[in-house]
N, C-alpha and C positions, 0 to 999 in steps of 0.2 A: 707384740701382744695382739695386733690385729690379725696376724696369721692364725694364732691359736683360736681367737674368737670365731673366725671363719670356719675353722675345722669343727669347732663345737656346734656351730649353727648347722653345718652339714650333717653331723652326727644326729642332732635332734630331728632334722628333716627325715633322715633314713628311719629313725625309730617310729616317727609318725606314720610313714608309709607302711611299715611292717604291721602297724596296728590299724590298718585300713582307713587312714586319713590321707587325703590328698594334701600335700604340703610343699611349700616352696620358700626358699630364701629370697629376701628382697635385697639384692646387692646394693650397697651404698646406703641402705636404710634411710632414704630420704635426702641424702646429700645432693643427689642429682635433680631434686625437685624442691619446690618451696613447701611442699606438704610433708608431714611426718608419716613415715611408713615403718611398721614394726619389722624386726629382723626376720621373723618367720610368720607366715600366714598358713593356716591349716583349717580343714573342714571335712566333714563326712556327710553332709546333707542335713544333719540334725544339729551338730555342734560346730561352731566356728570359733577359731582362736586367733588372736593377735598376740605374738610373744616377742617381748624385748629381751634379748639374750645377754646375760652378763656372766663372765667367767673370771676367776682369779685364783692365784696360789696363796693369797693372803686370807685372813680370817674376817675380813669386812669388805663390803662393796659399797661404794658411793655412786649414786646415780643422779644425774642432773635432772632437775624438776621439769625442764623443757622436754626431755625425752619421755618422761612419764605422762606429761600433759598431752603430748603428741600421740602416744599410744592410746590413751583414753579417748581422745578425739577421733582417731581413725576407727577404733573399735565401735564407738557409738554410731558413726556413720555407716560402717560396714555391717553392723549387726553381729559383731564377734565379742567374745569374752576376752578382756585384757589380762595378761599375765606377765610377770617377770619370770623368765626361765633362768634359773641360777645354777651354776656349776662351780662348786668349790673343788679344789684338788682333792682327789680320793673320795668324792661323794657321788651319789646318784644325782640325776637331774632333780631339782626341786623347783616348785612353782608357787609364787605368791601373787595374790591380787594386789594391785597398787594401794588400795585402802588399808591393807594389812602391813604396810611397810612404814617404819619409823621415819619421821621427818626431822631434819636437823634444824638448827637455829637459822641457817641460811635458806631454809625451805627446800633443800635438796633431800634426797632419800638416802637412808643408811640401812644396810642389811648385814647383821652379824651372823657369822656361820652357825653359832649355837642356836640362835633364834630360828634361823631358817630350817635347821635340822629338826627342831622341835615343832614348829608351827606350819611349815610349808607342806603343800600337797605333792605327792608323787605323780608321775605321768599317768598311771592307771586311774587315779582319782580325778585328775583334770579331764580325762577322756570319758569319764562316767562308767568305766569298766569295773572299778573296785572302789570301796570306801573304807578308809581307816578312821578310827576314832582317835582324835588328838585331845590330850588332857592339858 
């Protein structure tokens, strides 16, 4: 699964570069340091993003609260907007702000595919290129 996650991170970085954002993967996403680092960091001089990437073939993704807390902490210090970059099998990239993700009883995070498809932003929206109205 780690191999697939790495491929998805690279795919997202390439999409960001094509949209005129400097972007990079943060290999090991903080495991080589005591500090949390998002999977992908991107910016264009006006907008800065920290993205924790999650990908699955299932219809639900669970994310450990420590990862989200670390993402938020990094982005607050760096001046970036925190997002969960979500890729379900056969869907486009979807992006959710951490505050828009359901918490479980154990205080971790849970993202259902149907919810993400309905409520998440697409890449153009996150980058400020396009705005879609969500009902």
